[in-house]
N, CA, C and O of each residue as an XYZ file, in Angstrom:
604
protein
N      62.320     57.698    127.815
C      62.822     56.847    126.765
C      64.283     56.542    126.925
O      64.729     55.452    126.567
N      65.054     57.494    127.463
C      66.483     57.280    127.632
C      66.782     56.180    128.644
O      67.823     55.528    128.570
N      65.875     55.979    129.582
C      66.067     54.924    130.584
C      65.335     53.635    130.211
O      65.862     52.538    130.397
N      64.133     53.771    129.689
C      63.308     52.601    129.389
C      63.848     51.831    128.189
O      63.880     50.600    128.200
N      64.274     52.557    127.149
C      64.760     51.895    125.930
C      65.903     50.926    126.210
O      65.812     49.758    125.834
N      66.985     51.379    126.864
C      68.089     50.450    127.166
C      67.667     49.304    128.075
O      68.186     48.194    127.951
N      66.728     49.558    128.990
C      66.246     48.513    129.878
C      65.496     47.451    129.081
O      65.669     46.258    129.328
N      64.661     47.871    128.122
C      63.960     46.918    127.278
C      64.955     46.079    126.461
O      64.808     44.864    126.328
N      65.950     46.750    125.930
C      66.927     46.059    125.087
C      67.744     45.049    125.901
O      68.001     43.945    125.420
N      68.153     45.401    127.113
C      69.029     44.546    127.922
C      68.278     43.547    128.801
O      68.816     42.489    129.126
N      67.034     43.872    129.193
C      66.292     43.005    130.091
C      66.731     43.204    131.538
O      67.596     44.031    131.829
N      66.128     42.442    132.433
C      66.464     42.500    133.856
C      66.703     41.070    134.334
O      65.836     40.209    134.191
N      67.874     40.824    134.898
C      68.121     39.465    135.428
C      67.291     39.235    136.693
O      66.900     40.182    137.375
N      67.036     37.985    136.987
C      66.270     37.655    138.181
C      67.105     37.953    139.420
O      68.298     37.654    139.485
N      66.432     38.555    140.401
C      67.074     38.795    141.693
C      66.138     38.266    142.771
O      65.066     37.743    142.470
N      66.544     38.403    144.006
C      65.704     37.948    145.122
C      64.400     38.726    145.188
O      63.385     38.205    145.650
N      64.423     39.981    144.725
C      63.230     40.820    144.820
C      62.502     41.007    143.491
O      61.353     41.450    143.481
N      63.145     40.679    142.368
C      62.558     40.935    141.055
C      62.462     39.666    140.232
O      63.364     38.829    140.245
N      61.367     39.537    139.524
C      61.253     38.492    138.518
C      62.072     38.934    137.323
O      62.265     40.132    137.117
N      62.552     38.000    136.537
C      63.340     38.412    135.373
C      62.451     39.020    134.301
O      61.273     38.679    134.186
N      63.025     39.920    133.519
C      62.352     40.454    132.328
C      63.260     40.099    131.158
O      64.456     40.388    131.189
N      62.702     39.482    130.137
C      63.548     39.090    129.022
C      64.128     40.311    128.301
O      63.591     41.417    128.378
N      65.225     40.078    127.609
C      65.786     41.155    126.807
C      65.103     41.158    125.451
O      64.687     40.112    124.952
N      64.992     42.327    124.865
C      64.385     42.487    123.561
C      65.421     43.046    122.596
O      65.176     44.026    121.893
N      66.588     42.400    122.578
C      67.695     42.886    121.773
C      67.452     42.703    120.279
O      68.152     43.303    119.463
N      66.479     41.891    119.912
C      66.200     41.662    118.498
C      65.274     42.716    117.898
O      65.048     42.710    116.688
N      64.731     43.623    118.718
C      63.828     44.653    118.219
C      64.618     45.816    117.619
O      65.717     46.136    118.072
N      64.049     46.429    116.614
C      64.695     47.591    115.999
C      64.555     48.813    116.910
O      63.777     48.801    117.864
N      65.301     49.846    116.610
C      65.192     51.101    117.359
C      63.791     51.672    117.285
O      63.283     52.209    118.269
N      63.153     51.557    116.104
C      61.782     52.048    115.959
C      60.808     51.266    116.826
O      59.897     51.843    117.420
N      60.997     49.960    116.899
C      60.115     49.133    117.723
C      60.293     49.440    119.201
O      59.316     49.501    119.948
N      61.534     49.632    119.626
C      61.793     50.008    121.025
C      61.149     51.358    121.309
O      60.522     51.533    122.354
N      61.296     52.320    120.390
C      60.708     53.656    120.575
C      59.194     53.556    120.682
O      58.588     54.261    121.489
N      58.568     52.686    119.879
C      57.109     52.511    119.942
C      56.695     51.933    121.289
O      55.690     52.354    121.860
N      57.459     50.972    121.802
C      57.163     50.422    123.129
C      57.297     51.483    124.212
O      56.469     51.562    125.120
N      58.327     52.285    124.113
C      58.538     53.361    125.098
C      57.368     54.325    125.068
O      56.872     54.717    126.124
N      56.907     54.724    123.866
C      55.752     55.632    123.767
C      54.516     55.003    124.387
O      53.756     55.681    125.079
N      54.306     53.704    124.146
C      53.139     53.035    124.694
C      53.224     52.989    126.224
O      52.225     53.231    126.902
N      54.393     52.685    126.769
C      54.562     52.640    128.218
C      54.240     53.998    128.834
O      53.554     54.074    129.853
N      54.729     55.057    128.224
C      54.434     56.402    128.746
C      52.940     56.707    128.615
O      52.351     57.285    129.527
N      52.326     56.330    127.506
C      50.898     56.560    127.307
C      50.096     55.806    128.379
O      49.189     56.375    128.987
N      50.423     54.546    128.606
C      49.691     53.745    129.589
C      49.875     54.330    130.990
O      48.929     54.364    131.777
N      51.069     54.782    131.297
C      51.315     55.396    132.615
C      50.508     56.675    132.783
O      49.946     56.924    133.850
N      50.450     57.485    131.732
C      49.661     58.722    131.787
C      48.179     58.413    131.954
O      47.491     59.088    132.721
N      47.679     57.407    131.253
C      46.269     57.019    131.390
C      45.952     56.590    132.818
O      44.928     56.983    133.377
N      46.822     55.792    133.400
C      46.614     55.335    134.775
C      46.635     56.482    135.764
O      45.810     56.543    136.675
N      47.576     57.387    135.585
C      47.679     58.527    136.502
C      46.465     59.435    136.368
O      45.943     59.935    137.365
N      46.016     59.648    135.131
C      44.815     60.456    134.894
C      43.619     59.840    135.641
O      42.867     60.546    136.313
N      43.462     58.553    135.518
C      42.349     57.867    136.184
C      42.444     58.028    137.700
O      41.444     58.304    138.362
N      43.648     57.854    138.246
C      43.846     58.025    139.696
C      43.450     59.432    140.150
O      42.767     59.598    141.160
N      43.882     60.433    139.399
C      43.673     61.809    139.819
C      42.251     62.317    139.594
O      41.821     63.245    140.277
N      41.522     61.735    138.663
C      40.148     62.185    138.427
C      39.121     61.380    139.215
O      37.996     61.836    139.417
N      39.503     60.187    139.661
C      38.550     59.356    140.400
C      38.793     59.352    141.897
O      38.110     58.640    142.634
N      39.755     60.135    142.356
C      40.054     60.186    143.793
C      38.840     60.669    144.572
O      38.279     61.723    144.272
N      38.445     59.910    145.551
C      37.272     60.247    146.357
C      37.616     61.195    147.501
O      36.744     61.907    148.000
N      38.867     61.208    147.915
C      39.266     62.011    149.072
C      40.032     63.271    148.657
O      40.939     63.720    149.357
N      39.652     63.827    147.509
C      40.356     65.017    147.009
C      40.192     66.163    148.007
O      39.078     66.540    148.371
N      41.325     66.700    148.437
C      41.317     67.811    149.375
C      41.349     69.122    148.606
O      41.844     69.166    147.480
N      40.832     70.180    149.194
C      40.899     71.479    148.515
C      42.357     71.894    148.316
O      43.218     71.633    149.156
N      42.600     72.528    147.211
C      43.961     72.938    146.910
C      44.318     74.295    147.483
O      43.458     75.027    147.974
N      45.581     74.615    147.412
C      46.125     75.884    147.862
C      46.322     76.771    146.628
O      47.141     76.460    145.763
N      45.580     77.862    146.550
C      45.609     78.747    145.385
C      47.001     79.320    145.129
O      47.447     79.369    143.983
N      47.685     79.748    146.173
C      49.019     80.341    146.009
C      50.009     79.308    145.457
O      50.817     79.621    144.583
N      49.938     78.091    145.968
C      50.818     77.046    145.462
C      50.453     76.682    144.030
O      51.334     76.383    143.224
N      49.161     76.704    143.705
C      48.717     76.447    142.333
C      49.208     77.513    141.378
O      49.602     77.213    140.250
N      49.185     78.766    141.830
C      49.694     79.875    141.010
C      51.179     79.698    140.748
O      51.651     79.912    139.632
N      51.915     79.304    141.784
C      53.350     79.060    141.641
C      53.613     77.896    140.690
O      54.515     77.967    139.855
N      52.835     76.834    140.810
C      52.982     75.683    139.921
C      52.700     76.100    138.479
O      53.429     75.720    137.562
N      51.647     76.876    138.286
C      51.285     77.361    136.945
C      52.444     78.165    136.367
O      52.819     77.972    135.210
N      53.013     79.067    137.169
C      54.118     79.901    136.698
C      55.318     79.056    136.292
O      56.006     79.366    135.319
N      55.564     77.991    137.040
C      56.733     77.157    136.767
C      56.519     76.191    135.607
O      57.415     76.009    134.783
N      55.336     75.566    135.532
C      55.131     74.474    134.570
C      54.259     74.837    133.373
O      54.350     74.189    132.330
N      53.419     75.856    133.502
C      52.432     76.116    132.455
C      52.629     77.441    131.714
O      52.271     77.558    130.542
N      53.194     78.430    132.396
C      53.236     79.784    131.860
C      54.127     79.949    130.639
O      54.044     80.973    129.960
N      54.964     78.988    130.342
C      55.789     79.100    129.136
C      54.918     78.961    127.882
O      55.312     79.408    126.804
N      53.750     78.351    128.016
C      52.836     78.190    126.869
C      51.468     78.859    127.084
O      50.805     79.233    126.116
N      51.048     79.011    128.342
C      49.720     79.552    128.661
C      49.851     80.824    129.477
O      50.817     81.013    130.216
N      48.854     81.696    129.330
C      48.847     82.952    130.077
C      47.581     83.030    130.918
O      46.477     82.821    130.413
N      47.746     83.332    132.203
C      46.597     83.456    133.097
C      45.672     84.594    132.650
O      44.460     84.527    132.855
N      46.241     85.633    132.041
C      45.418     86.756    131.597
C      45.121     86.673    130.093
O      44.437     87.539    129.548
N      45.632     85.639    129.428
C      45.403     85.478    127.986
C      44.489     84.308    127.707
O      43.282     84.387    127.937
N      45.062     83.214    127.209
C      44.262     82.071    126.796
C      43.534     81.379    127.953
O      42.568     80.654    127.714
N      43.966     81.581    129.179
C      43.314     80.954    130.320
C      42.327     81.879    131.030
O      41.636     81.447    131.953
N      42.253     83.136    130.615
C      41.346     84.097    131.251
C      39.899     83.606    131.150
O      39.443     83.215    130.075
N      39.200     83.630    132.253
C      37.787     83.256    132.291
C      37.537     81.774    132.412
O      36.382     81.350    132.460
N      38.578     80.976    132.463
C      38.375     79.524    132.507
C      37.709     79.088    133.808
O      37.002     78.081    133.837
N      37.932     79.838    134.878
C      37.349     79.493    136.179
C      35.842     79.640    136.229
O      35.180     78.975    137.026
N      35.288     80.506    135.383
C      33.826     80.620    135.357
C      33.222     79.761    134.241
O      32.009     79.559    134.192
N      34.062     79.270    133.366
C      33.579     78.451    132.257
C      33.331     76.994    132.682
O      32.414     76.341    132.184
N      34.164     76.495    133.610
C      34.081     75.088    134.030
C      34.002     74.964    135.546
O      34.520     75.813    136.272
N      33.359     73.914    136.017
C      33.394     73.608    137.448
C      34.735     72.954    137.770
O      35.503     72.631    136.864
N      35.014     72.761    139.043
C      36.331     72.273    139.477
C      36.661     70.905    138.874
O      37.784     70.690    138.421
N      35.709     69.990    138.864
C      35.979     68.649    138.327
C      36.307     68.699    136.841
O      37.205     67.996    136.378
N      35.593     69.516    136.101
C      35.855     69.636    134.668
C      37.185     70.325    134.410
O      37.925     69.930    133.510
N      37.493     71.352    135.193
C      38.796     72.011    135.080
C      39.925     71.007    135.247
O      40.873     70.974    134.463
N      39.803     70.198    136.275
C      40.826     69.191    136.562
C      40.961     68.226    135.375
O      42.072     67.942    134.928
N      39.852     67.736    134.880
C      39.904     66.822    133.742
C      40.532     67.484    132.522
O      41.315     66.860    131.806
N      40.191     68.741    132.287
C      40.684     69.442    131.088
C      42.194     69.704    131.143
O      42.866     69.581    130.119
N      42.740     70.060    132.303
C      44.185     70.298    132.306
C      44.963     68.995    132.459
O      46.103     68.902    132.004
N      44.362     67.986    133.095
C      45.062     66.715    133.195
C      45.154     66.007    131.840
O      46.175     65.404    131.511
N      44.072     66.090    131.062
C      44.059     65.434    129.756
C      43.434     66.368    128.732
O      42.265     66.208    128.381
N      44.212     67.358    128.239
C      43.674     68.289    127.252
C      43.292     67.592    125.952
O      43.813     66.521    125.638
N      42.400     68.189    125.213
C      41.937     67.599    123.956
C      43.093     67.296    123.001
O      43.008     66.385    122.178
N      44.157     68.061    123.120
C      45.341     67.850    122.296
C      45.848     66.410    122.392
O      46.342     65.866    121.404
N      45.731     65.786    123.569
C      46.220     64.428    123.742
C      45.332     63.399    123.077
O      45.781     62.283    122.814
N      44.092     63.739    122.797
C      43.174     62.809    122.136
C      43.225     62.905    120.620
O      42.706     62.031    119.926
N      43.843     63.952    120.102
C      43.915     64.106    118.664
C      44.844     63.039    118.078
O      45.947     62.807    118.572
N      44.371     62.409    117.028
C      45.199     61.409    116.351
C      46.382     62.109    115.686
O      46.234     63.191    115.119
N      47.549     61.488    115.761
C      48.700     62.095    115.067
C      48.405     62.197    113.570
O      47.782     61.314    112.982
N      48.853     63.259    112.989
C      48.656     63.479    111.567
C      49.949     63.201    110.831
O      51.040     63.472    111.333
N      49.813     62.658    109.637
C      50.988     62.380    108.830
C      51.099     63.361    107.667
O      51.924     63.180    106.772
N      50.250     64.419    107.685
C      50.362     65.420    106.621
C      51.658     66.192    106.818
O      52.098     66.393    107.950
N      52.263     66.621    105.730
C      53.581     67.260    105.778
C      53.603     68.476    106.685
O      54.552     68.660    107.447
N      52.564     69.316    106.616
C      52.575     70.523    107.450
C      52.449     70.194    108.934
O      53.025     70.903    109.760
N      51.723     69.152    109.297
C      51.571     68.781    110.709
C      52.823     68.058    111.222
O      53.169     68.179    112.397
N      53.498     67.310    110.347
C      54.722     66.625    110.778
C      55.804     67.623    111.169
O      56.637     67.345    112.032
N      55.782     68.784    110.527
C      56.792     69.811    110.825
C      56.350     70.749    111.941
O      57.083     71.668    112.306
N      55.158     70.524    112.483
C      54.626     71.377    113.548
C      55.256     70.995    114.886
O      54.655     70.286    115.692
N      56.460     71.471    115.101
C      57.210     71.130    116.303
C      56.525     71.638    117.570
O      56.639     71.016    118.626
N      55.818     72.756    117.473
C      55.160     73.336    118.643
C      54.067     72.402    119.178
O      53.976     72.181    120.385
N      53.241     71.854    118.279
C      52.180     70.951    118.701
C      52.759     69.648    119.237
O      52.280     69.113    120.237
N      53.781     69.145    118.572
C      54.427     67.908    119.031
C      55.023     68.099    120.421
O      54.870     67.243    121.293
N      55.700     69.221    120.622
C      56.294     69.513    121.933
C      55.209     69.676    122.992
O      55.364     69.198    124.116
N      54.116     70.345    122.643
C      53.012     70.537    123.597
C      52.397     69.203    123.989
O      52.101     68.975    125.162
N      52.206     68.330    123.027
C      51.641     67.006    123.307
C      52.577     66.233    124.255
O      52.117     65.638    125.229
N      53.864     66.243    123.972
C      54.825     65.536    124.819
C      54.875     66.147    126.221
O      54.960     65.432    127.220
N      54.823     67.459    126.278
C      54.894     68.148    127.577
C      53.683     67.810    128.435
O      53.817     67.497    129.618
N      52.483     67.874    127.822
C      51.267     67.575    128.590
C      51.243     66.113    129.033
O      50.820     65.819    130.152
N      51.686     65.201    128.185
C      51.692     63.801    128.586
C      52.682     63.589    129.734
O      52.402     62.834    130.664
N      53.822     64.245    129.671
C      54.802     64.145    130.748
C      54.233     64.706    132.047
O      54.433     64.137    133.120
N      53.517     65.833    131.939
C      52.921     66.423    133.143
C      51.908     65.468    133.785
O      51.946     65.252    134.996
N      51.016     64.902    132.992
C      49.994     64.033    133.574
C      50.624     62.781    134.200
O      50.087     62.246    135.170
N      51.728     62.320    133.674
C      52.420     61.185    134.277
C      52.980     61.537    135.650
O      53.153     60.659    136.495
N      53.261     62.805    135.874
C      54.008     63.197    137.068
C      53.274     64.103    138.044
O      53.843     64.468    139.073
N      52.029     64.478    137.758
C      51.274     65.291    138.720
C      51.097     64.508    140.006
O      50.823     63.308    139.984
N      51.256     65.195    141.123
C      50.859     64.591    142.397
C      49.421     65.015    142.653
O      48.909     65.914    141.986
N      48.770     64.375    143.612
C      47.404     64.756    143.961
C      47.367     66.200    144.448
O      46.418     66.932    144.167
N      48.404     66.609    145.180
C      48.475     67.996    145.676
C      48.649     68.974    144.524
O      48.024     70.034    144.520
N      49.502     68.634    143.530
C      49.678     69.496    142.361
C      48.340     69.707    141.661
O      47.987     70.835    141.319
N      47.599     68.624    141.449
C      46.319     68.707    140.739
C      45.326     69.556    141.543
O      44.606     70.375    140.972
N      45.288     69.366    142.844
C      44.359     70.137    143.692
C      44.741     71.613    143.687
O      43.877     72.482    143.568
N      46.023     71.893    143.813
C      46.488     73.290    143.856
C      46.263     73.986    142.530
O      45.821     75.135    142.506
N      46.556     73.320    141.434
C      46.364     73.914    140.127
C      44.872     74.147    139.851
O      44.499     75.165    139.268
N      44.032     73.214    140.266
C      42.586     73.406    140.123
C      42.138     74.629    140.912
O      41.373     75.448    140.402
N      42.606     74.762    142.151
C      42.226     75.915    142.979
C      42.644     77.235    142.305
O      41.881     78.201    142.309
N      43.839     77.270    141.735
C      44.291     78.485    141.050
C      43.456     78.763    139.821
O      43.023     79.896    139.611
N      43.220     77.740    138.997
C      42.451     77.966    137.763
C      41.016     78.429    138.047
O      40.423     79.152    137.247
N      40.471     78.012    139.176
C      39.134     78.456    139.559
C      39.091     79.971    139.799
O      38.034     80.590    139.679
N      40.231     80.559    140.134
C      40.259     81.997    140.400
C      40.332     82.828    139.118
O      40.153     84.045    139.162
N      40.591     82.190    137.991
C      40.722     82.901    136.715
C      39.330     83.144    136.141
O      38.834     82.387    135.307
N      38.725     84.214    136.611
C      37.365     84.535    136.218
C      37.410     85.760    135.388
O      36.370     86.234    134.931
């Protein structure tokens, strides 16, 4: 949002390599923020589709997946806690789908007072959406391989 918002507001002038993008300086901050959220959502949807429909998915590296989990996931999830047994609960394709797009991302935002103040859920939703936008095919394969070992 810090990069996209100002770009939307200022536009892009035409260059030899780029078509021009109009400026949206007349939009409010809320409208720009809504556009930024939509752009991120659309990017996450596209990346999810790419990573789940890949026909040439290579087997992942369990050790690298464990390292990735420790770096990106372990602040909220525990391999011996909430993730224990997940490898026997789901097959590899389902595991991949579940961590790429957890059910949390499909939940409609709530406007109830207690949910609006739920910073943990809001942060988790933002974190997971950011992850799905940025997973590489190797990250997804490695993380799947590691999660399969959690039996």
